C-alpha positions as CSV (number, residue, x, y, z in Angstrom):
1,M,-22.2,4.1,20.0
2,P,-25.9,3.5,20.3
3,N,-27.3,0.1,19.5
4,S,-30.0,1.8,17.6
5,L,-27.7,2.1,14.6
6,G,-28.7,-1.4,13.8
7,N,-32.3,-0.2,13.3
8,L,-31.3,1.9,10.3
9,C,-32.1,-0.9,7.8
10,K,-31.5,1.2,4.7
11,L,-28.1,2.4,5.8
12,T,-25.6,1.8,3.0
13,V,-22.8,4.1,4.0
14,L,-21.4,4.7,7.4
15,D,-18.4,7.0,7.9
16,L,-17.5,7.6,11.6
17,S,-13.8,8.3,10.8
18,R,-11.8,10.8,12.8
19,N,-14.2,11.2,15.7
20,Y,-12.1,9.6,18.4
21,F,-15.0,7.4,19.5
22,N,-14.1,4.6,21.8
23,G,-15.5,1.2,22.7
24,S,-15.5,-2.3,21.5
25,V,-15.3,-2.8,17.7
26,S,-17.2,-6.0,18.2
27,E,-20.1,-4.1,19.8
28,I,-20.1,-1.7,16.9
29,L,-20.3,-4.5,14.4
30,G,-22.8,-6.3,16.5
31,S,-25.1,-3.3,16.6
32,L,-24.9,-2.9,12.9
33,S,-25.1,-6.6,12.0
34,G,-28.9,-6.6,12.3
35,C,-30.9,-5.5,9.2
36,S,-28.3,-3.0,8.0
37,S,-25.2,-5.3,7.6
38,G,-26.5,-6.9,4.4
39,Q,-27.1,-3.5,2.8
40,M,-23.9,-1.8,3.9
41,E,-21.6,-0.8,1.0
42,S,-19.1,1.4,2.8
43,L,-17.9,1.1,6.4
44,K,-15.3,3.5,7.6
45,L,-14.3,3.5,11.3
46,S,-10.7,4.8,11.0
47,T,-9.0,7.2,13.4
48,N,-11.0,6.4,16.5
49,D,-10.2,4.5,19.6
50,F,-12.1,1.3,19.0
51,S,-10.5,-1.7,20.6
52,G,-10.7,-5.4,21.1
53,P,-10.9,-8.2,18.6
54,L,-13.0,-8.1,15.4
55,S,-15.9,-10.4,15.7
56,D,-17.2,-13.0,13.2
57,Q,-20.0,-10.5,12.5
58,L,-17.5,-8.9,10.1
59,G,-18.6,-11.5,7.6
60,D,-22.2,-10.2,7.7
61,F,-21.0,-7.1,5.8
62,R,-20.9,-9.0,2.4
63,H,-21.4,-6.0,0.2
64,V,-18.9,-3.6,1.8
65,R,-16.4,-2.3,-0.8
66,P,-14.2,0.0,1.2
67,L,-13.5,-1.2,4.7
68,A,-11.5,1.3,6.8
69,L,-10.4,0.3,10.2
70,S,-7.0,2.0,10.4
71,S,-5.7,4.0,13.4
72,N,-7.6,2.2,16.2
73,S,-6.6,-0.2,18.9
74,I,-8.1,-3.3,17.3
75,S,-6.3,-6.5,18.3
76,G,-6.2,-10.2,17.8
77,P,-6.8,-12.2,14.6
78,I,-8.7,-11.2,11.6
79,P,-11.7,-13.6,11.7
80,A,-12.2,-16.3,9.2
81,S,-15.6,-14.8,8.4
82,S,-13.8,-12.0,6.6
83,G,-13.7,-14.3,3.6
84,N,-17.5,-13.7,3.3
85,V,-16.9,-10.0,2.5
86,S,-17.0,-10.9,-1.2
87,F,-17.3,-7.4,-2.7
88,L,-14.3,-5.9,-0.9
89,E,-12.2,-3.6,-3.0
90,E,-10.2,-1.7,-0.5
91,A,-9.2,-2.6,3.1
92,S,-7.4,-0.2,5.4
93,I,-6.2,-2.0,8.6
94,S,-2.9,-0.3,9.5
95,E,-2.1,1.1,12.9
96,N,-3.9,-1.6,14.9
97,H,-2.7,-4.6,16.9
98,F,-3.7,-7.5,14.7
99,N,-1.7,-10.7,14.9
100,R,0.4,-11.5,11.9
101,T,-1.7,-14.2,10.2
102,L,-4.6,-14.0,7.8
103,P,-7.2,-16.8,7.7
104,K,-7.2,-19.0,4.6
105,T,-10.7,-17.8,3.7
106,T,-9.4,-14.2,3.5
107,G,-7.1,-15.2,0.6
108,Q,-10.2,-15.9,-1.6
109,T,-11.4,-12.3,-0.9
110,L,-8.0,-10.7,-1.4
111,N,-7.8,-12.0,-4.9
112,Y,-10.3,-9.3,-5.8
113,V,-9.1,-6.5,-3.5
114,K,-7.6,-3.6,-5.4
115,D,-5.9,-2.0,-2.4
116,I,-5.0,-3.2,1.0
117,A,-3.2,-0.9,3.3
118,G,-1.7,-2.2,6.5
119,R,1.0,-4.1,8.1
120,L,0.3,-7.4,9.8
């Protein structure tokens, strides 16, 4: 994925689902976390081959409503910064390799989530 995605400052919707892209999910979030992360309302990265842990940059995507990360090879913990994603309504995280715990800050966000799909 090109780092230049982060230069798309008015980007509000990004759907890269079902493209079988590969690479580090942290690098993807890092490239987007520049000027576009605060504007992003929809982030869908499902059914690719993104791997590695989620970075704390996930918390930069405060306005994301649907977050789709299912069917990748994402591993490790869900970062505490996920509690900053305060507009989240739907999170799809199944078919990854997350550990089985959610950070305490995520519980604040989950009070407002309408749908979460995934097994931890």
